[in-house]
C-alpha positions in Angstrom: -7.5 21.4 -11.5 -10.0 24.3 -11.2 -12.5 22.1 -9.4 -9.9 21.3 -6.7 -9.1 25.0 -6.0 -12.6 25.8 -5.0 -13.0 22.9 -2.7 -12.8 23.3 0.9 -10.6 20.5 1.8 -10.6 21.5 5.6 -14.3 21.3 5.7 -14.5 17.9 4.0 -11.8 16.6 6.3 -13.4 17.8 9.5 -16.8 16.5 8.3 -15.3 12.9 8.1 -13.1 13.2 11.3 -16.0 12.1 13.3 -15.6 8.7 11.9 -12.4 8.2 13.5 -14.3 7.3 16.6 -15.9 4.3 15.0 -12.6 2.5 14.5 -9.6 1.3 16.4 -5.8 1.5 15.9 -3.9 -1.6 15.2 -2.3 -3.2 18.3 -1.0 -6.6 16.9 2.4 -5.1 16.3 4.1 -3.3 19.1 4.3 0.4 18.6 1.4 0.7 16.1 -0.9 1.1 19.1 0.5 4.3 20.0 -0.9 6.3 17.2 -3.3 9.0 17.9 -6.8 7.6 17.0 -8.1 11.0 16.1 -5.4 11.9 13.8 -6.5 12.5 10.2 -4.5 14.1 7.2 -5.2 14.3 3.6 -3.1 15.4 0.6 -4.0 15.6 -3.0 -1.6 16.2 -5.7 -2.4 17.1 -9.5 -0.3 16.8 -12.5 0.3 20.5 -12.7 2.2 20.4 -9.4 -0.4 21.8 -7.1 -0.9 20.3 -3.7 -3.9 20.6 -1.5 -3.4 19.5 2.1 -5.4 19.4 5.2 -5.1 18.2 8.8 -2.1 16.0 9.9 -0.7 15.4 6.3 3.0 15.7 7.7 2.6 13.1 10.6 4.9 10.2 10.0 3.4 6.5 10.2 4.6 3.3 8.8 3.4 2.4 5.3 2.7 -1.2 6.1 0.6 -3.0 3.2 0.8 0.0 0.9 4.5 -1.1 0.5 3.3 -4.1 -1.4 2.6 -2.1 -4.7 6.0 -0.7 -4.5 7.7 -3.9 -4.1 5.5 -5.5 -6.6 6.8 -2.9 -9.2 10.4 -3.6 -8.5 9.9 -7.4 -8.6 8.2 -7.0 -12.0 11.1 -5.0 -13.3 13.5 -7.5 -11.8 11.9 -10.8 -13.1 9.2 -10.0 -15.6 5.6 -10.6 -15.5 5.4 -14.2 -16.5 7.9 -15.4 -13.6 6.1 -13.2 -11.1 2.7 -14.6 -11.8 3.8 -18.0 -12.2 4.4 -17.7 -8.3 1.6 -15.6 -7.3 -1.9 -15.3 -8.5 -4.1 -12.2 -9.9 -7.5 -13.0 -8.1 -9.1 -11.5 -4.9 -8.9 -14.0 -2.1 -12.1 -13.0 -0.1 -10.0 -13.8 3.0 -8.4 -11.4 5.6 -5.1 -10.1 4.4 -3.1 -12.3 7.1 -5.2 -15.7 6.4 -3.3 -18.9 5.7 -6.3 -21.3 5.0 -6.4 -21.1 1.2 -2.5 -21.8 0.9 -3.2 -25.4 1.8 -6.8 -25.8 0.9 -6.7 -24.4 -2.6 -5.7 -26.4 -5.6 -3.6 -23.7 -6.8 -1.2 -23.7 -3.7 0.5 -20.2 -4.6 -1.0 -17.2 -3.1 -4.2 -15.4 -4.6 -2.8 -12.1 -5.2 0.3 -10.0 -4.2 -1.8 -7.6 -2.0 -2.4 -10.4 0.9 0.5 -11.3 3.1 1.4 -14.6 1.6 1.5 -13.0 -1.9 3.6 -10.1 -0.7 6.2 -12.3 1.2 6.6 -14.2 -2.0 7.1 -11.0 -4.1 9.6 -9.6 -1.6 11.6 -12.9 -2.2 11.8 -12.0 -5.9 13.9 -8.8 -5.4 17.3 -9.2 -6.9 20.4 -8.5 -4.9 23.7 -10.0 -3.4 22.2 -10.7 0.1 19.2 -9.5 2.3 20.7 -6.2 3.0 21.6 -5.3 -0.6 17.9 -6.5 -1.7 16.3 -4.0 0.7 18.7 -1.3 0.1 17.7 -1.6 -3.6 14.1 -1.5 -2.6 14.5 1.4 -0.2 16.2 3.3 -2.9 13.3 2.6 -5.3 10.9 3.9 -2.8 12.9 7.0 -2.3 13.1 7.6 -6.2 9.4 7.2 -6.9 8.3 9.2 -3.9 11.0 11.6 -4.6 12.2 12.0 -1.1 15.6 10.8 -0.1 14.7 11.0 3.7 12.4 8.1 3.7 13.6 5.3 6.0 12.6 2.5 8.3 11.1 3.0 11.7 13.4 0.5 13.4 11.1 0.2 16.6 8.3 -1.1 14.2 10.5 -3.3 12.3 11.7 -5.1 15.5 8.1 -5.4 16.6 7.1 -6.8 13.2 9.9 -9.2 13.1 9.4 -10.4 16.9 5.6 -10.9 16.4 5.5 -12.1 12.9 5.0 -15.8 13.7 1.9 -16.1 11.1 4.0 -14.5 8.2 6.8 -16.8 9.1 4.4 -19.7 8.8 3.3 -18.5 5.5 7.0 -17.9 4.3 8.1 -21.5 5.1 4.8 -23.0 3.5 5.6 -21.2 0.3 9.2 -22.4 0.4 8.0 -26.0 0.8 5.7 -25.6 -2.3 8.7 -24.1 -4.3 7.1 -20.5 -4.6 9.9 -19.1 -2.5 13.5 -19.4 -3.9 16.4 -18.7 -1.4 16.4 -18.2 2.3 13.0 -17.8 3.8 14.2 -15.5 6.7 16.0 -13.3 4.1 12.7 -12.9 2.4 10.8 -12.3 5.5 13.4 -9.7 6.6 12.9 -7.7 3.6 9.0 -8.0 4.1 9.1 -6.8 7.6 11.4 -3.9 6.9 9.4 -2.7 3.8 6.3 -2.6 5.9 8.1 -0.5 8.5 9.1 2.3 6.1 7.9 5.6 7.5 6.1 8.0 5.4 3.5 11.0 5.6 0.3 11.4 3.7 2.3 13.6 1.3 4.8 10.7 0.5 1.8 8.6 -0.4 0.0 11.2 -2.3 3.4 11.5 -4.5 3.2 7.7 -4.9 -0.4 8.1 -6.2 0.6 10.8 -8.5 3.4 8.4 -9.7 0.8 6.0 -10.6 -1.6 8.6 -12.1 1.5 9.7 -14.4 1.9 6.1 -15.5 5.3 5.7 -14.0 6.7 9.1 -14.8 8.4 11.3 -11.8 8.0 15.1 -11.8 11.2 15.3 -13.6 9.9 13.4 -16.4 11.8 10.4 -15.9 10.0 7.1 -16.9 10.9 4.9 -13.9 8.4 2.1 -14.4 6.8 1.2 -17.8 3.0 1.7 -18.5 2.7 -2.1 -18.8 3.7 -2.5 -15.4 1.7 0.5 -13.9 -1.5 -1.1 -15.5 -0.9 -4.2 -13.6 -0.6 -2.3 -10.3 -3.5 -0.2 -10.7 -5.7 -3.2 -11.8 -4.6 -5.1 -8.7 -5.2 -2.1 -6.3 -8.8 -1.8 -7.8 -9.7 -5.5 -7.4 -7.5 -6.4 -4.2 -6.2 -3.2 -2.5 -8.6 -2.7 0.3 -8.3 -6.4 1.6 -11.6 -8.2 1.7 -13.5 -5.2 1.5 -12.2 -4.4 -2.0 -15.5 -4.9 -3.9 -17.6 -2.8 -1.7 -14.8 -0.2 -1.9 -14.8 -0.3 -5.7 -18.5 0.2 -5.9 -18.6 3.1 -3.4 -15.4 4.9 -4.5 -14.5 3.5 -7.6 -10.7 4.4 -7.6 -7.5 2.0 -7.4 -6.5 2.3 -3.9 -4.2 0.4 -1.4 -4.5 0.7 2.4 -2.4 -0.3 5.3 -2.9 -1.1 8.9 -0.6 2.0 9.8 -3.6 4.0 8.8 -2.8 5.1 5.2 -4.5 4.9 2.0 -3.2 5.9 -1.3 -5.5 6.4 -4.2 -5.2 7.3 -7.9 -7.4 9.2 -10.2 -5.6 7.9 -13.4 -4.2 10.9 -15.5 -5.2 13.4 -12.9 -4.5 13.0 -9.2 -2.6 11.2 -6.5 -4.2 11.0 -3.0 -2.6 10.3 0.2 -4.6 9.7 3.5 -3.6 9.2 7.0 -6.3 8.2 9.7 -5.1 5.3 11.9 -8.4 4.2 13.3 -9.2 1.1 11.5 -12.6 -0.7 10.7 -12.8 -4.5 11.2 -11.0 -5.3 7.7 -8.0 -3.3 8.6 -9.0 -0.1 6.5 -9.0 3.5 7.6 -12.7 4.2 8.6 -12.3 8.0 8.1 -10.1 7.8 5.1 -12.6 5.5 3.5 -15.5 8.0 4.3 -13.7 10.8 3.0 -12.9 9.1 -0.2 -16.6 8.3 -0.8 -17.4 11.8 -0.4 -14.6 13.0 -2.7 -15.6 10.6 -5.4 -19.1 11.7 -5.2 -18.3 15.4 -5.3 -15.9 15.2 -8.4 -17.2 12.0 -10.1 -13.6 10.8 -10.5 -14.6 7.1 -10.5 -12.8 4.7 -13.0 -16.0 2.9 -13.7 
């Protein structure tokens, strides 16, 4: 796009780098606290194949909750919309991503949406396969296909930390099993979930994911990997639930389907135009990248790419 060619991406990034000092890196999972809080990278990709990158766009980090949108795509392909949403809702929860409060107090019992941990664990349990290893290998191959990078893999140090400290997630998993939301082995579902969160990516990788969504499920080779009806569901849930319990404020200020992760990543989509990948691991109190969010506010204002 011509407007992007004239943009000084480095200047926009450096303007917002100061906001990294207002956040803190996640420390509740071992190894995440080793991230450089001043790191900041941005990559923007358009449908014509152009890439615009600045800062630490090649630095690796774990995808964390951004993985939820990819796993949901595969679960919908494996099971269909009716089954998936019979087990998981579609509404914003208004609670932190790791909250368990509404699982028992709500009359619905099922998780509010697939973007919170309880919903994501339920979705991970729906991936088809002969056993846990086969299920995760299918999922990893799916990540590699839509991000067009066969080198993508798990950071096993993070995975071990996720598994060893994941007691709250385990409690959610067993509650969901008791309510009939999870079929099969709970530990198998949790292992898939812990591994998917521990997949290592760069800002370029998640920009490619954003571009895949902007193309409505089509890769750069022209292959329709995911049908539009599923991509529409994914982008809608990103818009309403993708930024934890700050999703409404983000929708007003930025207005783009986006998903964050506590590893510091944000993927954003300008439908039919751009995929955006951001890495800045200093987080706000909700778990979103501070500098990344501020960058997207400026970017949306400059180009008026807002969906609404």
